[in-house]
Phi, psi and omega in degrees: 000129180283128182246346179206141177232135174237129185243131171263201181288319182223022176209163176216155179242140179237129180247129181265170182299330181265010174088014175277146185240126179237156179227151180221144171111203185293139182233029185304321183253010181089010184294343176256004177054036176078006183233044185288359178266356176073011185278332183228143180289149174283149178249131177270133184282076181228145178268003181296150179299317177258096181262011181288149181282141177257338181197161180219156175211152182225133173262194180305308182221027176221164188226153179222142172216149177224154184262172178294339178276355177093005176282141184237143184228144179227155176198165181109212182296129183255005182306142179066010179080018185297341180276347180070023185249011184077126181083184183241022181291137175286145179239126183265000175221151178303135179233140182284133174278097186290335180292347177252018181302322182276002179249152175256107182281127184250332178212162172206156176210148185238138168261195180298315183224029180209165184217142175242145177232139177253128180224181176103147180298335178253013179055038185253348187263137178242135175237143183223149174212159177113204182291152185213025185293339179251010184077018186292346176275350175072028185267359179107159185292341180272000184221091180249018179281155177290162178231121180268349173236151176302130180242133183281134178279148172283129183280125177287163178299134180086016186290290178082204182279138177280115178275319180203150175221134182222134180248138169268199180300314183219025176216167185223142171243139179223133178253121182234163178214133178286143179285161173290151177277183185297336180271359181086006179268151181165190180237142177268359178286125177274163179242137176259126178246149179216146176198166182108206179300131185229008188298330180264010181083010186290348177262007177064205182243124173281166179305320181291324179287324180295328181290344181274351177093169184293336184285345182290128178290143180293151177292158178288330178203157176234119193263001178211154181301130174226143181288153176276122185298329186289352180237011175270154175301139011263028179304140178284355183263118181255113185287143180230344180201156179226155176212149182228130172261193183303310179218035174214165185221159177217143176232127175268126183219156173250153183270117182279000000 
């Protein structure tokens, strides 16, 4: 039974309930690992006892899978270092990202030419690799260089646990939630963060931009994570999920 599907521009990955991984579609850059007809499962090169896949993600022409043990593998188009394997070489078979060996990867998401990984016992750490011409890696306005290895992002104040992360072509949405304190007090309101290409308004309005009014033109790019003002307190809209298209975004929220 298929439990998860990840779609790139011309290929898709299917993950079954028992951890088997299948691919369909175009394999020009190896993004289907030679099995684009979906007839045979892909094999991850791991010596772990449990080598079954726990999750999958697909970029424009590259693919990601991670195991229940937290090992992560990438293959396909390697341009701009999006595979996190050093260099821009295309890979036609899944390859282990050894630089994340000491991390347990829990989630991943792919943009057109970049990739994010979520790690940490509390799912709070973000790592990024690949293209960064629009600030889509979230490393700040002073650092727009590509990354051929996963680079850890600095967590802004109020970050918390990563609930979900979704990448568009050149922008990213992230849903986080602060943990409860030792007394059990805290907030269940999640925060939506956005960064990367913003020319079409796909990064929404940050608090500073919202204060300037509707007439203010959106920035061309946002180079570091900033919260979306429309879902911060005292807004009646409480976000619960995010989605990203090529150059547009969506947030699912309930009205309190």
